[in-house]
N, C-alpha and C positions, 0 to 999 in steps of 0.2 A: 520803573511802574512800581507803584506802592498800595497795597491794599490792604483795606481795613477792618474788622471783620469781628460784631461776637458772639460770643464763645454761648450758644444756647444749650448747650449741655453741661457747662459751669452754672446758669444763671437759672435752669430749669429744676433741677435735678444739685441733691449730693451738695455744694457749697454753698449754691445760690449768690453766688458774689452777681450781683444787676451789675451791671455796664460793663461785666469784663470781657477784655478785649486783647486782639492780637492785632499787630502791624506785622508781614510780610513785604519785604520786597528785591527788588533786581536789579541789576546793570545791565544793558546790552548795548553791543558796539561800541565804540572807541570809551564811552565813559567804564566800561568795562575791560577792556584793554590796558590801557594809559595812565598808570599810577599822576601822573601830575594832570593829565586831564581833568582826574576823578577827582584829586586835589583842589583843582582851580575854582571845578563845579561844584563839591562842598563848600568852600569857602564862599564863592560869590551866592551862593544860596540860604547861609548863614546857618550850617547847621552842622559847621566842624567835620573834620574828619570821621569816616564813620570807616571800621573793620569786617572786612568781607571776605569772603573765599573765595573769590576773584584770584586770576593771578597778576 
């Protein structure tokens, strides 16, 4: 699951950085549990390996 959102608190006040976004993701099921499956997925998706907090 991947969620991309705009930080309105940053856009509307303070820094006023228009378009400031963040991306949050999580791995579920086999991709979370199995390091080899996760590495294969990232390779096939063309995004390279990612560091995660997953075991």
